[in-house]
SERO-4910 file (N, C-alpha, C, O; in steps of 0.05 Angstrom, whole numbers):
BEGIN
 pado doro    nc1    nc2    nc3   cac1   cac2   cac3    cc1    cc2    cc3    oc1    oc2    oc3
  Met    A     71     84   -244     82     68   -233     84     52   -256    104     37   -252
  Arg    A     70     46   -284     64     31   -305     83     45   -316    104     33   -318
  Asp    A     84     78   -330     99     97   -341    119     91   -337    127     79   -357
  Gln    A    138     91   -319    161     96   -310    183     58   -303    206     49   -300
  Lys    A    151     49   -304    155     22   -299    170     25   -271    194     27   -274
  Ile    A    164     26   -249    165     27   -217    157      5   -217    144     -1   -237
  Gly    A    162    -19   -195    165    -47   -194    165    -42   -156    168    -64   -145
  Val    A    162    -23   -138    162    -27   -124    166     10   -110    186     24   -110
  Leu    A    131     16    -97    130     54    -91    124     51    -64    103     42    -54
  Cys    A    154     66    -48    149     67     -9    127    100     -6    131    123    -12
  Ile    A    114     92      1     96    124     12     99    130     38     96    110     51
  Gln    A    105    156     55    110    146     87     83    179     81     76    193     62
  Glu    A     78    180    104     45    196    112     26    198    108     13    218    112
  Thr    A     16    170     96      3    164     84    -36    169     86    -51    172     67
  His    A    -39    168    106    -63    172    122    -85    165    113   -106    177    108
  Leu    A    -72    131    110   -105    113     96   -116     99    110   -103     81    123
  Cys    A   -138    102    112   -172     94    123   -166     64    106   -153     61     85
  Pro    A   -180     40    124   -184     16    109   -201     24     83   -201     13     61
  Glu    A   -218     52     92   -243     38     73   -226     56     40   -231     50     17
  His    A   -205     82     49   -206     86     21   -177     63     16   -167     60     -6
  Gln    A   -170     51     35   -148     28     16   -171      3      3   -166    -11    -17
  Ser    A   -190      1     16   -213    -21     -5   -224     -6    -36   -235    -17    -55
  Gln    A   -218     15    -33   -224     33    -62   -206     27    -85   -213     18   -107
  Ile    A   -180     34    -76   -166     37    -92   -152     11    -98   -139     11   -119
  Glu    A   -152    -19    -80   -140    -33    -80   -174    -46   -108   -169    -53   -131
  Ser    A   -201    -45    -95   -215    -43   -122   -218    -36   -157   -228    -46   -177
  Ile    A   -206    -16   -152   -203      3   -183   -173    -21   -191   -172    -37   -209
  Tyr    A   -156    -17   -174   -119    -21   -182   -118    -43   -180    -98    -48   -193
  Ala    A   -130    -68   -171   -127    -94   -166   -114   -111   -174    -99   -126   -162
  Arg    A   -119   -110   -203   -103   -128   -234    -80   -122   -235    -66   -139   -247
  Arg    A    -62    -92   -223    -38    -76   -232    -31    -71   -203    -13    -54   -203
  Leu    A    -37    -79   -175    -22    -72   -156    -34    -81   -132    -56    -87   -123
  Leu    A     -6    -77   -127    -20    -97    -81    -15    -74    -74      1    -58    -85
  Val    A    -34    -69    -47    -22    -47    -35    -14    -59     -6    -24    -80      2
  Leu    A      0    -47      5     15    -58     35      6    -33     53     18    -13     45
  Asn    A     -9    -26     74     -6     -5     84      2    -20    119     -1    -42    130
  Ser    A     15     10    128      7      7    167      0     29    171      8     51    162
  Ser    A    -21     24    188    -35     49    193    -25     55    227    -11     44    244
  Asp    A    -45     81    223    -32     88    260    -56     71    277    -69     90    284
  Pro    A    -65     55    284    -91     40    292   -106     40    315   -122     24    324
  Ser    A    -90     79    327   -111     96    343   -122    108    326   -144     97    325
  Arg    A   -122    126    311   -124    137    291   -120    131    265   -108    148    251
  Pro    A   -130    104    251   -126    109    214   -146    129    199   -171    131    200
  Gly    A   -129    141    187   -138    155    159   -133    188    177   -148    207    173
  Ser    A   -113    190    196   -121    218    211    -93    219    215    -86    243    218
  Ser    A    -73    201    217    -47    202    225    -24    182    227    -25    160    239
  Ala    A     -2    191    213     20    169    196     15    147    182     -9    150    177
  Gly    A     21    131    174     17    121    161     37    113    134     45    131    119
  Val    A     45     78    128     78     74    112     59     62     93     40     47     98
  Ala    A     66     73     69     36     49     42     66     40     17     82     53      5
  Phe    A     60      6     20     87      3     -1     68    -14    -20     55    -34    -12
  Ile    A     69     -2    -54     47     -2    -70     67    -22   -100     82    -10   -117
  Leu    A     64    -45   -100     76    -69   -114     67    -68   -141     43    -71   -141
  Asn    A     75    -66   -161     71    -62   -190     69    -98   -194     89   -111   -196
  Lys    A     42   -110   -194     45   -129   -207     50   -157   -232     53   -182   -233
  Glu    A     48   -126   -252     66   -128   -275     97   -137   -272    107   -158   -279
  Ile    A    106   -118   -260    143   -123   -267    154   -148   -239    170   -166   -242
  Thr    A    138   -140   -211    146   -158   -199    129   -185   -180    106   -180   -172
  Asn    A    137   -203   -177    125   -227   -163    118   -214   -138    134   -202   -124
  Thr    A     86   -216   -129     73   -207   -109     55   -227   -100     34   -222    -88
  Ser    A     65   -255   -104     51   -286    -98     43   -294    -59     26   -303    -44
  Asn    A     75   -280    -57     79   -294    -27     92   -254    -17    104   -253      4
  Ala    A     89   -232    -31     89   -207    -14     74   -199     14     52   -188     12
  Lys    A     88   -206     43     83   -201     63     81   -170     79    103   -161     82
  Leu    A     62   -156     87     69   -137    116     79   -155    139     68   -176    147
  His    A    103   -140    151    107   -155    178    112   -121    193    133   -110    186
  Val    A     95   -105    213     84    -87    221    106   -101    247    107   -123    257
  Ile    A    124    -71    249    149    -68    275    133    -63    287    122    -77    304
  Ile    A    126    -32    280    123     -5    294     91      2    281     94     15    260
  Pro    A     68     -2    286     49      8    272     44     40    271     44     58    287
  Gly    A     40     36    236     42     75    229     57     78    232     65    101    230
***
C-alpha cells in the first residue's frame, strides 16, 4: 500500500479472527487502520470483508464501519 500509494484497500473472504486482526493492528498501527466484518457465528473460518485504510494518505480520524449484514 505504501509503495503503490493505495489509500483504501477492500478485501473479500478475509477469514480474519479477532486475534489476527489485533496482531495486524499492533504491527501496522502507525500506517494502517483495519476495519473488519467477520461472520459472528464463525469468525476466522468463514466469510469476512476488510477495509484497510492507509493513514499516510487518507484521513482516518472519523472512519467507522457500519455492518449491514455481518460477515
